[in-house]
C-alpha positions in Angstrom: -4.7 18.1 3.3 -5.1 18.8 -0.4 -3.5 16.3 -2.7 -3.2 15.9 -6.4 -4.6 13.2 -8.6 -1.3 11.4 -8.8 -1.1 11.1 -5.0 -4.6 9.6 -5.0 -3.7 7.1 -7.8 -0.5 6.0 -6.0 -2.4 5.4 -2.8 -5.3 3.6 -4.5 -2.9 1.2 -6.3 -1.0 0.4 -3.1 -4.3 -0.1 -1.2 -5.6 -2.4 -3.8 -2.5 -4.6 -3.5 -2.6 -4.6 0.3 -6.3 -5.5 0.2 -5.6 -8.4 -2.1 -2.8 -9.7 0.1 -4.8 -9.4 3.3 -7.8 -11.2 1.8 -5.5 -14.1 0.6 -4.1 -14.3 4.1 -7.6 -14.4 5.7 -8.9 -17.0 3.2 -5.9 -19.4 3.8 -5.3 -18.9 7.5 -2.6 -21.0 9.1 -0.8 -21.9 5.9 2.6 -20.9 4.8 1.4 -18.9 1.8 -1.0 -17.0 4.1 1.8 -16.0 6.4 3.8 -14.9 3.5 0.9 -12.8 2.2 0.5 -11.2 5.6 4.2 -10.2 5.7 4.0 -8.9 2.2 1.0 -6.8 3.1 3.0 -5.2 5.9 5.9 -4.6 3.6 3.7 -3.1 1.0 2.1 -0.8 3.5 5.6 0.5 4.5 6.5 1.0 0.8 3.3 2.9 0.3 4.2 5.2 3.1 7.6 5.8 1.7 6.3 6.4 -1.8 3.6 8.8 -0.7 6.1 10.7 1.5 8.5 11.0 -1.4 5.8 12.1 -3.7 4.4 14.7 -1.2 7.9 16.2 -0.7 8.6 16.6 -4.4 5.1 17.5 -5.8 4.5 21.3 -6.2 0.7 20.7 -6.1 0.7 18.6 -2.9 3.5 20.1 -0.9 
């Protein structure tokens, strides 16, 4: 699948945020903030999928 530079940038930004949240959850296992970070990572992953789908459907270069 050929994608444009904007698609790559959007994905990289979301993946950076997800990575940060998951690392926080791993470092502080069992605490309330860790559980919140894990839930936020899942929500961010879903938002990433929505954003990339929306971009792909509207971008003339990707879609």
